[in-house]
C-alpha positions as CSV (number, residue, x, y, z in Angstrom):
1,X,33.7,-31.2,4.2
2,X,32.8,-32.5,7.5
3,X,31.0,-35.8,8.0
4,X,28.7,-34.3,10.6
5,X,27.1,-32.2,8.0
6,X,25.5,-35.2,6.5
7,X,24.9,-37.4,9.5
8,X,21.3,-38.2,10.7
9,X,20.1,-36.3,13.7
10,X,20.2,-38.5,16.9
11,X,17.1,-40.0,18.1
12,X,15.7,-38.2,21.2
13,X,16.0,-39.9,24.4
14,X,13.0,-41.6,25.9
15,X,12.8,-39.1,28.8
16,X,12.8,-36.4,26.2
17,X,9.8,-38.1,24.3
18,X,8.0,-38.7,27.5
19,X,8.3,-34.9,28.6
20,X,7.1,-33.8,25.3
21,X,4.2,-36.1,25.2
22,X,3.1,-35.1,28.8
23,X,3.6,-31.4,28.0
24,X,1.3,-31.1,25.0
25,X,-1.5,-32.8,27.0
26,X,-1.1,-30.8,30.1
27,X,-4.0,-28.1,30.9
28,X,-1.2,-25.4,30.7
29,X,-0.7,-26.2,27.0
30,X,-3.9,-25.3,25.8
31,X,-3.1,-22.7,23.2
32,X,-1.9,-22.8,19.7
33,X,0.9,-25.4,20.7
34,X,-1.7,-27.9,21.5
35,X,-1.3,-31.3,19.9
36,X,-3.8,-33.9,20.1
37,X,-2.4,-37.5,20.6
38,X,-4.6,-38.9,18.1
39,X,-3.3,-36.6,15.5
40,X,0.3,-37.4,16.3
41,X,-0.6,-41.1,16.3
42,X,-2.2,-40.9,12.9
43,X,0.9,-39.1,11.5
44,X,3.2,-41.8,12.9
45,X,1.1,-44.6,11.8
46,X,0.7,-46.2,15.5
47,X,-2.2,-46.4,17.7
48,X,-3.3,-43.7,20.4
49,X,-2.9,-46.4,23.0
50,X,0.7,-46.8,22.0
51,X,1.2,-42.9,22.6
52,X,-0.5,-43.2,25.9
53,X,2.1,-45.9,26.8
54,X,4.9,-44.1,25.8
55,X,3.6,-40.9,27.8
56,X,3.7,-43.0,31.1
57,X,7.3,-43.8,30.3
58,X,7.3,-47.0,28.1
59,X,9.0,-45.7,25.0
60,X,10.5,-48.4,22.7
61,X,13.4,-47.6,20.3
62,X,11.2,-48.1,17.5
63,X,8.7,-45.6,18.9
64,X,11.6,-43.2,19.7
65,X,12.6,-43.4,15.9
66,X,9.1,-42.7,14.7
67,X,8.4,-39.7,17.0
68,X,11.7,-38.1,16.8
69,X,11.2,-36.2,13.4
70,X,7.7,-35.5,14.1
71,X,8.5,-34.1,17.6
72,X,11.2,-31.9,16.1
73,X,8.9,-30.6,13.3
74,X,6.4,-29.7,16.0
75,X,8.9,-27.9,18.2
76,X,10.2,-25.9,15.5
77,X,6.7,-24.9,14.3
78,X,6.9,-26.5,10.9
79,X,3.8,-28.5,11.7
80,X,0.7,-27.1,13.6
81,X,-2.8,-28.4,14.4
82,X,-5.9,-26.4,14.2
83,X,-9.4,-27.2,15.7
84,X,-12.1,-27.5,12.9
85,X,-15.0,-28.7,14.8
86,X,-16.5,-29.0,18.3
87,X,-16.6,-32.0,20.7
88,X,-18.9,-34.8,19.4
89,X,-19.0,-33.5,15.7
90,X,-16.6,-36.1,14.4
91,X,-13.6,-38.0,15.4
92,X,-11.4,-35.9,13.3
93,X,-12.1,-32.7,14.1
94,X,-8.4,-31.4,13.9
95,X,-6.7,-30.4,10.6
96,X,-2.9,-30.4,10.3
97,X,-1.5,-27.1,9.1
98,X,2.1,-27.3,7.6
99,X,4.1,-24.3,7.5
């Protein structure tokens, strides 16, 4: 049995996290892959402002550890988001659809 089979997955590099956060908020990503930063922040237990700072390139080691598993699940399609309301209906107009 190899030791690598039970080793935890490495944490994403800050540049990979920044790229992901910028991509999901870009106008070209307005389909089913769209992920609202507020929903990601709520799932990680951090504020939206912290994610906006991370998107601008200020990713701490703790933030990278929090975001890595969530980013991997979103990229693999295990977690998806669905809009449940219109703008102005309520602050939480997204629901998480786990597959």
